NULUM-531682 format. One record per atom (N, C-alpha, C): residue in one letter; x, y, z. Coordinates in steps of 0.05 Angstrom, whole numbers, plus 5000, padded with zeros to 4 digits. Layout:
// NULUM-531682
AXYZ;...
This chain:
// NULUM-531682
X461250265574;X459950085593;X458049895579;X456450005561;X454549845546;X455949635530;X458249705518;X459849515503;X460849285520;X461649345545;X462549145563;X460348945570;X458049045575;X455748865582;X455048695557;X455048815534;X454448675509;X456548445505;X459048505509;X461148305506;X460748075525;X459948125550;X459447915570;X457147745562;X455047865551;X452747715542;X453547535519;X455047635499;X455947475477;X457747245486;X459447295505;X461247085515;X459546865529;X457546945544;X455846745557;X454346575537;X453246705516;X451846555495;X453746365481;X456146455475;X458146275462;X458746045481;X458946095506;X459545885526;X457245675526;X454745765525;X452545585524;X452445415499;X452945545476;X452845405451;X455045205447;X457445265456;X459745085452;X460044885475;X458744935497;X458944745519;X461444785536;X462645015534;X465045065551;X466645295539;X469045335551;X470745545541;X471945475514;X472745675500;X473945635473;X476645495477;X477345325457;X479845185459;X482245375454;X484345315468;X486745485464;X488545345444;X490245505431;X492045405411;X494745375425;X495945145421;X498545085433;X500845225419;X502645345434;X504945485422;X507045285414;X507945295389;X509945105379;X512745225379;X513045485384;X515645615383;X516445725356;X514945665335;X515445765308;X513645995302;X514646185286;X512846405278;X510546295262;X508146405265;X505846295251;X506046305221;X506846535210;X507146555181;X509546735175;X511346635159;X513446805150;X513046855120;X512147085114;X511547145086;X513947285073;X514547205049;X516647345035;X515347585020;X516947785015;X515948025003;X515147964974;X512648034967;X511748004940;X512048264925;X511948254899;X512048504884;X514848584876;X515148824865;X517748924857;X518949084879;X521349004888;X522649144910;X525349244901;X525949494906;X528549604899;X528249854881;X530449924868;X530450154850;X529250084823;X527350244815;X526050204789;X527350384768;X528350254747;X529850404727;X528250484702;X525650404701;X524050464678;X523250754677;X521850824655;X520951104651;X518351154668;X518351394679;X516051494694;X515351774684;X512751834685;X511952104678;X509852194698;X510352434709;X508452554728;X507252804717;X504652824718;X503253074710;X501653174734;X501653444737;X500153564759;X498853814749;X496453854759;X494954104752;X492654134771;X492354364782;X490054434800;X489654224822;X491654144835;X491353954858;X491053664849;X491053604824;X490853334814;X493653244804;X494352994812;X496952884804;X496452614790;X497652574767;X497552324752;X500352224748;X500851974756;X503551854753;X503251614734;X504651624712;X504551404692;X507151244692;X506950984697;X509250814697;X508650574678;X510250544658;X509850324639;X511150074649;X509949954670;X511049724683;X508749564695;X509049294695;X507149124708;X508049064736;X506449134756;X507049074784;X505748814791;X507348614799;X506148354806;X504448364831;X504748574847;X503148614871;X501748884869;X499548904883;X497849144881;X499249384895;X499549604881;X500549854894;X498649944915;X499750014939;X498050094961;X498050394966;X500450524966;X500650804970;X503250904957;X503351164954;X505751304943;X506951454966;X509651444968;X511051564991;X513351744980;X513451994989;X515552174981;X517152255005;X519752195005;X521552275026;X522752545018;X522052755031;X522953025024;X525953055027;X527052925048;X529952945053;X531652845030;X530852615019;X532352504997;X531252584970;X528752674969;X527452744944;X526452504929;X526552274940;X525752024927;X522751964930;X521651854909;X518851774908;X518751464907;X517051334923;X516951044923;X514050954923;X513550714912;X510950594912;X511050354932;X509350374952;X509150154971;X506949964961;X507549704962;X505649504952;X504549344975;X502249214970;X500849064991;X502548855005;X504248724990;X505948505002;X508348605017;X508848875018;X511048985033;X513349085016;X513249044990;X515449144973;X515249444969;X517549564965;X517749854960;X519349894934;X518050004914;X519350064888;X520150354888;X522750404889;X523750674890;X523950774861;X522450984855;X522351084827;X524751264821;X525251304795;X527451474787;X526551764783;X524651844799;X523652124798;X524652254824;X525852484822;X526652634845;X525052894845;X523552934866;X521953174869;X523453384886;X523553634877;X524953834893;X523453904919;X524953964940;X523854024966;X522054274965;X522454444945;X520854684943;X517954624936;X517354384928;X514654304921;X513054184944;X514154184968;X512854064991;X510054174996;X509754434995;X507154554999;X505054454980;X505754424955;X503854324935;X503054034941;X505053864945;X504453584948;X503253514975;X503453684995;X502153635020;X499153675017;X498253834998;X495353874994;X494153644977;X495853494963;X494853274947;X494553034965;X492152924965;X491552694983;X491652434967;X490752434942;X490652194926;X491952244899;X493052024888;X494452044862;X493251824844;X492851894819;X492151694799;X494751574788;X495051314794;X497451164786;X496650984763;X497851024740;X497250864716;X499550664712;X498950414711;X500950204707;X500050014685;X501849844677;X501149644656;X499549424669;X497449334656;X495649124666;X496748844664;X498348794643;X499348524637;X502348524636;X503548284640;X506448254637;X507348294608;X505548224589;X506148234561;X506648524552;X509048584543;X509748854535;X508248944510;X507248754494;X505848824469;X503048924476;X502048854499;X499348934508;X499449224517;X497449374508;X497249654515;X495049704536;X494149494549;X492149524570;X493349644595;X491949844606;X492949984629;X491049934653;X492149974676;X490649944701;X491050204717;X488850324727;X488950574742;X488450514771;X490250614788;X489950584817;X489550864828;X487750904847;X487351154860;X488451124888;X490951204893;X492351144918;X493151404933;X493651364958;X494351584976;X497251674971;X497851924976;X500552034975;X501352115003;X503552005013;X504652065039;X507152225035;X507352465048;X509652635047;X511152615074;X513552505073;X515252475098;X517352695097;X517652825120;X519753035121;X521852965141;
C-alpha cells in the first residue's frame, strides 16, 4: 500500500515537472532490436580439463571466448556440459559427465572457469570466471 501511494506521488511530481503526461512511442510494426548471437555457438572440439576436490570445481579451457561466459550447464540426460554466454551462444564442451556424479555436482554452486584472455595463441594470459553451475535432469 505504501508503495502504491509513493508511486502516485512520484507520478504527480513527474506530471508537474514535464507539464503533462509522458509521450508515447509509436509502434512501427518492426521488432525493436534483433540481435544476432555473439560468442562461440556449437560443439567445441578443443581440449578441456576439469578438476574437482572437496566441493570445488575448476574447468580449464584453452580457448578465447569472444563473449563473456555467463553460466555452466550440465544436462544429466545427455551427459553434456555447455557454457552459456552473455550474448546467447551455447558452447557444448567435449566433456561427458556420468549420471552417477549428479549428487556431487548438485552441491557445487559455482565453478572456476579458466579461459584464454587473448585471441593470440602465443599469449599465455588467462582469465578466470567464477560462474554458476546449473544441473538439469
